[in-house]
KEZADREN-702651 format. One record per atom (N, C-alpha, C, CB): residue in three letters; x, y, z. Coordinates in steps of 0.2 Angstrom, whole numbers, plus 5000, padded with zeros to 4 digits. Each point is the difference from the previous one (the first is absolute). Glycine has a CB too. Layout:
# residues N
AlaXYZ;...
# end
This chain:
# residues 286
Met487646724948;Met500249964996;Met500950004997;Met498550014997;Gly501650055002;Gly500750015000;Gly500549975004;Gly499650104996;Gly500249915011;Gly500449985006;Gly500049925000;Gly499550115006;Leu500049874992;Leu500149924998;Leu500549984995;Leu498850005003;Leu501250034992;Leu500449994994;Leu500650025002;Leu499150014992;Cys501250045012;Cys500550025002;Cys500350064996;Cys500249895004;Cys499150144993;Cys500250064995;Cys499950065003;Cys499749934990;Leu500650135008;Leu500050075003;Leu499950034995;Leu500749995009;Gln498950074991;Gln500050064995;Gln500150065003;Gln499349944993;Val501350095005;Val500250075001;Val499950054995;Val500949945006;Asp498650114998;Asp499850054995;Asp500550054998;Asp498949995004;Gln501050054990;Gln500450054997;Gln500250065006;Gln499449964988;Ser501250065011;Ser500350065005;Ser499949975008;Ser499650124990;Thr500449825011;Thr500049975006;Thr500649945002;Thr498850034998;Val501449975006;Val500449945002;Val499849955005;Val500850074996;Ala499449875005;Ala499849955005;Ala500749985003;Ala498949944994;Ile501050075014;Ile500649975003;Ile499949925001;Ile500150125006;Lys500249854992;Lys500149925001;Lys500449985006;Lys499950004989;Glu499949965016;Glu500349985005;Glu500149925000;Glu499650105005;Lys500949874997;Lys500049925002;Lys500149985006;Lys500349994989;Phe499349985014;Phe500149995007;Phe500150055005;Phe500549924996;Gly499150135002;Gly500150085004;Gly500550044998;Gly499749955010;Lys500850024986;Lys500550054999;Lys499950024992;Lys500849945009;Phe499450134991;Phe500050044994;Phe500449954993;Phe500150145008;Asp499649854988;Asp500249964993;Asp500250054994;Asp499149905003;Glu500350134994;Glu500150044995;Glu499450054999;Glu500749924996;Val499550124999;Val499450064999;Val499749984993;Val500550105007;Leu498949874992;Leu499649984996;Leu499850074995;Leu499649895008;Glu500650104985;Glu499950064995;Glu499049994999;Glu501649994993;Pro498350065003;Pro499349994997;Pro500049934996;Pro499950135000;Gly499549844999;Gly500049934997;Gly499749955004;Gly500950044994;Cys499149905003;Cys499849935002;Cys500749965003;Cys498950004991;His501049995015;His500649965004;His499749945004;His500750105002;Cys499849854998;Cys499849935003;Cys500250015008;Cys500249934989;Leu499450065014;Leu500250015008;Leu499849935004;Leu499750134999;Pro500949825001;Pro499749945003;Pro500050005008;Pro500449934990;Trp499050075012;Trp499950015008;Trp500249955003;Trp499150064999;Phe500949884998;Phe500249945004;Phe500649985001;Phe499349974996;Leu501250095001;Leu500750025001;Leu500250055003;Leu500249954992;Gly499350075013;Gly500250075004;Gly499950064998;Gly500749945003;Ser499050064989;Ser500150074998;Ser499350045001;Ser500949964991;Arg499250105010;Arg499450045001;Arg500050074998;Arg499849935009;Val499850104990;Val499950094998;Val499950045007;Val499449974989;Ala501250055014;Ala499950045006;Ala499650064999;Ala501149955003;Gly498850084991;Gly499850064998;Gly500050034993;Gly500250005011;His499450044988;His500250044993;His500250085001;His499249924994;Met501150105001;Met500350085001;Met499950034993;Met500949975009;Ser498750084992;Ser499850064994;Ser500650034998;Ser498750035004;Leu501549974989;Leu500550054998;Leu499850064997;Leu500649914998;Arg498750105003;Arg499850074997;Arg500250055005;Arg499049954996;Leu500950115000;Leu500350065003;Leu499350025005;Leu500950054989;Gln499449965018;Gln499550025005;Gln500150075002;Gln499949895003;Gln499650145000;Gln500050065003;Gln499850015008;Gln499850034988;Leu500650015015;Leu499950005008;Leu500050075000;Leu500549905005;Asp498950144998;Asp499950075001;Asp500250005008;Asp498950034990;Val501450015013;Val500350015006;Val499950085003;Val500949904997;Lys498550105007;Lys500050075003;Lys500350015007;Lys499150004994;Cys501550045007;Cys500450025006;Cys500050055001;Cys500549944999;Glu499250085009;Glu500050065003;Glu500650035004;Glu498949975001;Thr501450084996;Thr500650025003;Thr500050075001;Thr500649904994;Lys500050135008;Lys500050085002;Lys500550044996;Lys499849965012;Thr500150104985;Thr500650024996;Thr500450045007;Thr499450014987;Lys501150045008;Lys500550025005;Lys499650065003;Lys501249964992;Asp498350085006;Asp499650055001;Asp499549985006;Asp500350054988;Asn499749885014;Asn499549995004;Asn499349984996;Asn500650075008;Val499449924987;Val499249984997;Val500049934998;Val499850114995;Phe499649865009;Phe499949934998;Phe499749994993;Phe499849995013;Val500549964984;Val499749994993;Val500049924999;Val500450114995;Asn499149875001;Asn499849944998;Asn500449994993;Asn498849995007;Val501849974993;Val500449984993;Val499749944998;Val501150055004;Val498749954989;Val499649944997;Val500549984995;Val498750035003;Ala501649914997;Ala500649974995;Ala499649934998;Ala501250055007;Ser498949954986;Ser499849954997;Ser500649964997;Ser499050074998;Val501149875004;Val500549954998;Val499849944994;Val500450025013;Gln500049994983;Gln499849954995;Gln500649945000;Gln499350104993;Tyr500649835008;Tyr500449955001;Tyr499749944997;Tyr500650065010;Arg500049904989;Arg499849934997;Arg500449955003;Arg499650044989;Ala500349905012;Ala500549955002;Ala500349984994;Ala499449955010;Leu501350034990;Leu500449984995;Leu500049914999;Leu500750135003;Ala499249854990;Ala499949935001;Ala500649965000;Ala499050034994;Asp501650005005;Asp500749975003;Asp500050005007;Asp500650034991;Lys499050015013;Lys500349995007;Lys499249995004;Lys501250084998;Ala498549884998;Ala499349985003;Ala499949985007;Ala499949984989;Ser500849975012;Ser499949975006;Ser500250045007;Ser500349904992;Asp500250165005;Asp500150045006;Asp499450045001;Asp501150004997;Ala498550034998;Ala499350045001;Ala499649955004;Ala500050074989;Phe499949875010;Phe499549965003;Phe500349985007;Phe499649964989;Tyr500950025012;Tyr500249985007;Tyr500350055005;Tyr500249914995;Lys500150155003;Lys500350045004;Lys499650055002;Lys501149974995;Leu498350045002;Leu499650065003;Leu499349965001;Leu500650114994;Ser499249905012;Ser499349985001;Ser499450054999;Ser500649945008;Asn499550134991;Asn499550044999;Asn500450064996;Asn499349975011;Thr500750034982;Thr500450044996;Thr499750085002;Thr500249904989;Arg499250115010;Arg499850075000;Arg500050035007;Arg499249984990;Ser500949985015;Ser500150035006;Ser500950025001;Ser498749935005;Gln501650034992;Gln500650015001;Gln500250084995;Gln500149855003;Ile499550144992;Ile500250064995;Ile499850075003;Ile499849934990;Gln499650055014;Gln499850075003;Gln500450025004;Gln499049984999;Ala501449975006;Ala500350035005;Ala500650044997;Ala499749905009;Tyr500650074986;Tyr500650044997;Tyr499750074997;Tyr500749904997;Val498750105000;Val499850074998;Val499950055006;Val499449954989;Phe500350025016;Phe500050045006;Phe500650035003;Phe499349945002;Asp501250014998;Asp500750035003;Asp500350044996;Asp500149915004;Val499950094989;Val500450054996;Val499550074999;Val500649904993;Ile498850095007;Ile499750075000;Ile499950035006;Ile499549964992;Arg500650015014;Arg500050035007;Arg500850025002;Arg498949935004;Ala501550064991;Ala500750015001;Ala500250064995;Ala500249885003;Ser499450134993;Ser500150054994;Ser499650065000;Ser500249904992;Val499150095009;Val499550065001;Val500350055006;Val498949924995;Pro501150055011;Pro500350055006;Pro500550044999;Pro499749935008;Lys500750064986;Lys500650054999;Lys499850054995;Lys501049925003;Leu498450094994;Leu499750044995;Leu499350055003;Leu500449894992;Asn499650175007;Asn499450035000;Asn499649994996;Asn500550065005;Leu498749954996;Leu499549984997;Leu500150014993;Leu499550025010;Asp500750054989;Asp500050034992;Asp500549954997;Asp499750135002;Asp500949865002;Asp500549954997;Asp499849934997;Asp500750075008;Ala499049914997;Ala499749935000;Ala499649994993;Ala500049995013;Phe499550064985;Phe499750004996;Phe500450014992;Phe499150045009;Glu501550004992;Glu500350004995;Glu500549954998;Glu499850105003;Gln500449865003;Gln500549954998;Gln499649925002;Gln501050105003;Lys498549904993;Lys499649945001;Lys500449954997;Lys499050065001;Asn501449954993;Asn500449964996;Asn500549975004;Asn499850064989;Glu500649995014;Glu500549975004;Glu499849965005;Glu500550084997;Ile499049925006;Ile499749975006;Ile499949924997;Ile499450125005;Ala500149884990;Ala500049944996;Ala500749964998;Ala498850054995;Lys501549995003;Lys500649974997;Lys500549965007;Lys499850094989;Ala500249945016;Ala500249975005;Ala499649945003;Ala500550105002;Val498949924999;Val499849935001;Val500049954996;Val499450055005;Glu500549964988;Glu500249944995;Glu500849975001;Glu499150054992;Glu501349995009;Glu500749975002;Glu500049965005;Glu500450094996;Glu499349935009;Glu500049965007;Glu499649944999;Glu500250115006;Leu499349894990;Leu499649944999;Leu500349954996;Leu499050085001;Glu501349954994;Glu500449954994;Glu500649975005;Glu499850084988;Lys500549965016;Lys500549965003;Lys499949955005;Lys500550104998;Ala498849915005;Ala499949965005;Ala499749934998;Ala499950105007;Met499449924988;Met499849954997;Met500349964994;Met499150065004;Ser501449954993;Ser500349964996;Ser500349945003;Ser500350114993;Ala499849895014;Ala500449945003;Ala499449965001;Ala501050055007;Tyr498449964993;Tyr499349955000;Tyr499749984995;Tyr499750055008;Gly500649974986;Gly499949984994;Gly499350054996;Gly500649875005;Phe499450194997;Phe499650054997;Phe500350054996;Phe499249985009;Glu500550044987;Glu500250074995;Glu499650055002;Glu500449944990;Ile499950125012;Ile499650065000;Ile500050034993;Ile500250035012;Val499349984985;Val499950024993;Val499950085001;Val499449884995;Gln500350165009;Gln500050065001;Gln499650025006;Gln500149994987;Thr500150065015;Thr499850045006;Thr499750074999;Thr500849945006;Leu498650084996;Leu499850064999;Leu499650045008;Leu499849954985;Ile500350115015;Ile499750035006;Ile499450044995;Ile501250015012;Ile498149974991;Ile499550024995;Ile499750055003;Ile499749894996;Asp500450125011;Asp499750055004;Asp500350025006;Asp499049964996;Ile501050105005;Ile500250035007;Ile499550045003;Ile501249994998;Glu498449995006;Glu499550035003;Glu500050035006;Glu499549944994;Pro500550125009;Pro500050035006;Pro499450005003;Pro500850064996;Asp499249965010;Asp499350025004;Asp499750044997;Asp500549995010;Glu498750004990;Glu499550054997;Glu500250075002;Glu499149915001;His500950105005;His500150075002;His500850034997;His499249985013;Val501249984986;Val500750024997;Val499850014993;Val500749945008;Lys499050024988;Lys499850024994;Lys499650064998;Lys500149904999;Arg499550115006;Arg499550065000;Arg500350075000;Arg499249925006;Ala501550075000;Ala500350055001;Ala500550024994;Ala499949975012;Met500449974984;Met500450024994;Met499550024995;Met500849915003;Asn498650084997;Asn499650034993;Asn499950075002;Asn499349894997;Glu500650135009;Glu499950075003;Glu500750034998;Glu499249985011;Ile501450014991;Ile500650024998;Ile500150034993;Ile500449925009;Asn499450014987;Asn500250024993;Asn499350044997;Asn500849894999;Ala498750115004;Ala499550054997;Ala500350075003;Ala499049924999;Ala501150105007;Ala500350055002;Ala500650034996;Ala499649955009;Ala500850014989;Ala500650014996;Ala499850034994;Ala500549925005;Arg499050044992;Arg499750024992;Arg499650075001;Arg499849864996;Leu499950145010;Leu499650074999;Leu500550065001;Leu499049935005;Arg501650064998;Arg500450065001;Arg500350014993;Arg500449975014;Val499849984983;Val500350014993;Val499550044996;Val500749885001;Ala498650094999;Ala499650044996;Ala499950065003;Ala499449904996;Ala500550125010;Ala500150075002;Ala500750034998;Ala499349985009;Asn501250014990;Asn500650044998;Asn499850004993;Asn500949965009;Glu499050004987;Glu499950014993;Glu499450064999;Glu500349864998;Lys499150145005;Lys499550044999;Lys500350075003;Lys499149915001;Ala501350095004;Ala500250075002;Ala500650024994;Ala499849985013;Glu500549984985;Glu500550034995;Glu499750024993;Glu500749925005;Ala498750044994;Ala499650034994;Ala499750075002;Ala499749874995;Glu500150135011;Glu499650075001;Glu500650065000;Glu499049945007;Lys501650034995;Lys500550055001;Lys500250024992;Lys500549965012;Ile499549994984;Ile500150024993;Ile499550044997;Ile500649904998;Leu498850085004;Leu499550034997;Leu499950085002;Leu499549895000;Gln500750125007;Gln500150075001;Gln500550044997;Gln499649965010;Ile501050004989;Ile500550044997;Ile499850014993;Ile500849965009;Lys498950004987;Lys499850014994;Lys499450064999;Lys500349884999;Arg499250125005;Arg499750065001;Arg500350075002;Arg499149925002;Ala501350085003;Ala500350065000;Ala500450024995;Ala500049985011;Glu500449974986;Glu500450034994;Glu499550024994;Glu501049925003;Gly498450054996;Gly499550034995;Gly499750055002;Gly499749914995;Glu500250135012;Glu499750045002;Glu500650064999;Glu499249935008;Ala501550064993;Ala500450055000;Ala500150024992;Ala500649955012;Glu499449994983;Glu500050014993;Glu499550054998;Glu500549894999;Ser498950095003;Ser499450054998;Ser500050065003;Ser499249914999;Lys501050105007;Lys500150075002;Lys500650054996;Lys499749955012;Tyr500850014986;Tyr500650034997;Tyr499750024992;Tyr501049925008;Leu498650034989;Leu499750024994;Leu499650055001;Leu500249914996;Ser499350095009;Ser499650065001;Ser500250065001;Ser499449935003;Gly501150075001;Gly500550065001;Gly500350034994;Gly500349965009;Leu499950004986;Leu500350024994;Leu499450034995;Leu501049905001;Gly498450065000;Gly499450044995;Gly499950065004;Gly499449904995;Ile500550115011;Ile499750075003;Ile500650064998;Ile499449935011;Ala501350034990;Ala500550054997;Ala499950034994;Ala500849955007;Arg499250004988;Arg499950014994;Arg499450054997;Arg500549895000;Gln498950105004;Gln499550035000;Gln500050075002;Gln499549915000;Arg500850105005;Arg500250075002;Arg500550044996;Arg499949965012;Gln500650014985;Gln500450024995;Gln499650034994;Gln500949915004;Ala498750044993;Ala499650034995;Ala499550055002;Ala500149914996;Ile499750105010;Ile499650065001;Ile500450055000;Ile499249955007;Val501350064996;Val500550065001;Val500250014992;Val500549975014;Asp499749984982;Asp500250034993;Asp499550024997;Asp500849934999;Gly498550065002;Gly499450024997;Gly499850075002;Gly499649885000;Leu500750135007;Leu499750075002;Leu500550044998;Leu499349985011;Arg501350014988;Arg500650044998;Arg499950024993;Arg500749945008;Asp499050004988;Asp499850034992;Asp499650045000;Asp500249904995;Ser499250095008;Ser499350055001;Ser500250085002;Ser499249885004;Val501250125001;Val500350065002;Val500550044995;Val499849955012;Ile500650014985;Ile500450024994;Ile499650034994;Ile500849905004;Gly498850054995;Gly499550024993;Gly499550075001;Gly499949874998;Phe499950135008;Phe499650055003;Phe500350075000;Phe499449915007;Ser501250094996;Ser500450065000;Ser500150024993;Ser500549985010;Val499749984985;Val500250014994;Val499550034996;Val500749925001;Asn498650055000;Asn499450034996;Asn499850065004;Asn499549874995;Val500450135010;Val499850065004;Val500450055003;Val499249935002;Pro501250124995;Pro500550035002;Pro499850055006;Pro500650004988;Gly499850015017;Gly499950035006;Gly499749965006;Gly499850104992;Thr500249845006;Thr499849955007;Thr500649975002;Thr498949964995;Thr501150025011;Thr500649975004;Thr499849935001;Thr500450125005;Ala500149854998;Ala499949925001;Ala499649995006;Ala501149984995;Lys498850075010;Lys499650005006;Lys499350004997;Lys500850055007;Asp499050004989;Asp499450014997;Asp499749934996;Asp500350144998;Val500049834998;Val499949954996;Val500049945005;Val500750044989;Met499649955017;Met500049945005;Met499250025004;Met501549995002;Asp498450064999;Asp499450025004;Asp499549974995;Asp500450115007;Met499549924987;Met499549984995;Met500049925000;Met500250104994;Val500349875005;Val500049934999;Val499749965006;Val501050034994;Leu499350005013;Leu499749965006;Leu499350025000;Leu501250005006;Val498550064992;Val499250015001;Val499849954995;Val499950135002;Thr500349864993;Thr499749954995;Thr500049935002;Thr500550074992;Gln500049915011;Gln500049935004;Gln499650005005;Gln501049984998;Tyr498950095006;Tyr499449995006;Tyr499349994997;Tyr500750075008;Phe499149974987;Phe499449984997;Phe499849934997;Phe500150105000;Asp500549874997;Asp500049934998;Asp499949975006;Asp500750014990;Thr499649995014;Thr499949945007;Thr499350015002;Thr501250015006;Met498650064994;Met499350005003;Met499549974995;Met500250115007;Lys499949894987;Lys499649974995;Lys499949935001;Lys500350094993;Glu500449885008;Glu500149935001;Glu499649975007;Glu501250014992;Ile498850035013;Ile499849985006;Ile499250005000;Ile501150045007;Gly498650024989;Gly499449994998;Gly499649964996;Gly500350085003;Ala500149894992;Ala499849954995;Ala500049935003;Ala500550064991;Ser499849925014;Ser500149945002;Ser499449995005;Ser501350014998;Ser498349945001;Ser499449975003;Ser500349975007;Ser499449984990;Lys501250005010;Lys500249955006;Lys500450045005;Lys500049904993;Ser500150185006;Ser500450035003;Ser499750025007;Ser500550034989;Ser499849975016;Ser499750025007;Ser500150085000;Ser500449885007;Ala499250144998;Ala499950085000;Ala500750035003;Ala498749995003;Val501550064993;Val500650045000;Val499950075002;Val500549934992;Phe499750105014;Phe499850075002;Phe500750044999;Phe499049975008;Ile501150074987;Ile500650034999;Ile499750084998;Ile500749894994;Pro499850175009;Pro499850064999;Pro500150024992;Pro500350015011;His499250024987;His499950034994;His499950074999;His499549894998;Gly500750144997;Gly500050074999;Gly500750024997;Gly499050025010;Pro501150044987;Pro500750044998;Pro500549995005;Pro499350094993;Gly500549935013;Gly500550005006;Gly500249935000;Gly499450095007;Ala500249864994;Ala500149935002;Ala500549984995;Ala498949985005;Val501050034988;Val500349984994;Val500850035000;Val498849984993;Arg501250085009;Arg500650045002;Arg500549965004;Arg499450104997;Asp500249885010;Asp500349975004;Asp500349934999;Asp499450075005;Val500249894991;Val500249944997;Val500750014996;Val498749965000;Ala501250094995;Ala500650004997;Ala500650025003;Ala499450024992;Ser500650045013;Ser500550015003;Ser500349955005;Ser499650104998;Gln500049855004;Gln500349945004;Gln500349944994;Gln499050035011;Ile500749974983;Ile500349954996;Ile500750044999;Ile498949944995;Arg501150125002;Arg500650044998;Arg500550005006;Arg499250084992;Glu500649935013;Glu500549995006;Glu500349935000;Glu499350085008;Gly500249864992;Gly500349945001;Gly500549984994;Gly499049965006;Leu500950074988;Leu500449984994;Leu500650035001;Leu499249984993;Leu500850085009;Leu500850045002;Leu500349975005;Leu499750114998;Gln500049865008;Gln500449985005;Gln500249934997;Gln499450085010;Gly500249884987;Gly500349934998;Gly500650014994;Gly498849955003;Ser501150114993;Ser500650024996;Ser500650025004;Ser499350034991;Ser500750005014;Ser500550035004;Ser500549935003;Ser499150135005;Val500449834998;Val500249945003;Val500449964995;Val499050005008;Ser500849994986;Ser500249964995;Ser500750034998;Ser498749984997;His501550095002;His500550034999;His500550005006;His499450064992;
# end
C-alpha cells in the first residue's frame, strides 16, 4: 500500500539509501518519506546505525613457538553522514574487518613470547583498533572499541604451564617450611642452652650451700666439743649422710634394687673416697 502511495517509512537507528534511475541520490533519515517510483526513485537498501560486535578468532604462533588462538572483539557502527560510503564501498563489512584483525594479530603476536602476549593484551588490542580505525574510516565505519578477550594456547601447553606454576609454588612452600623449621630448631637450641645454663647455676648454688653448711657444722662442733679435729667432724657428717641415704632408698617404694657394701669398713672407705675427691677438687680449683 505504501509503495502504491509512494510513501516509505524508515525506522529509528536506520537509514535508507535512495537511488534515482540506478544512481545514488540521497540518504533517507528515520521517518516517512515520499518516494515517487514513477520518477525513477527507489530504495537500494537499508543500513543500521546501531553498534555491532564482531568476534574474531585468529590462530597464530608466538615468538617461543607456541600456537595460540587469539579472540578479538570488535565493536563498530556505520556513520550516518557517510552511510553512502558504507553501503557502496564494501560488499562484506564483517569479512573486511576480520581480514584486518588477522593481519594485525599475526604481525604483533609472533614478536612476543607467550607470557608477554598475556601481559600485553591491551597493547595488541590498541594496535588492532588503530589499524581498523585508519582503514574502516574511509568506508564510512567507526571503530568504537577493540578488545582481546582471550588468548588460548594448546591444551598440552596449558597443562604444562599449570604444572610449572604448581612446581614453583611447591618450591616456595618447601623453602618457607624449611625456614620455619630452621627457626624452630634455633629457638629450641637457644632454649636448651638457657635451660642448661640456669640448671648449672642452680647446681653451683646448691653445692655452695652444702659446702657452707658443712663448714658451719665443722666449726660449731669443734667449738662445742674440745679436742676434736676437722677430720673427725667430717667423718661423722659423712656417716650421718650415708645412713640418711640408706634410709631414703629403703623408704622409696619405686626404687630399684641397689647393691652397696655395708659395714664399718665400707663406711670408712666411702668417707675416704669422698674426702679425697673433695681435696682433689679443692687443689684443682686453687
